[in-house]
C-alpha positions, 0 to 999 in steps of 0.5 A: 865259873860254872857255879863252883867257888874258887875254894871248891875248884882248889880242893878238886885240883888238890885231890887230882894232884894227890891222885896223880902223885900217888899213881906210879907211872913206872913200869915194873922191871920184870915186865920190861925184862919179859918184853925184852926177852920176847922181842929178842926171842921173836927176832932171833927165831925170824933171823934163824928161819930166814938163814935156814931158808937161804941155806936151803935155797942156795943148796937147791940152786947149786945142785 
């Protein structure tokens, strides 16, 4: 028992449970929206760059 009484352990567990319940684990929606916007922007920029590169390569290959 490590020198602790059951009552002491109970109170520690109760405080830990209250602390865990008070914390809000959900991510605010604005952070999700910003992260999604950044991901879509980066993927779109990468696809656009790849498309332009392929067009230029095709133009050089056919001329």
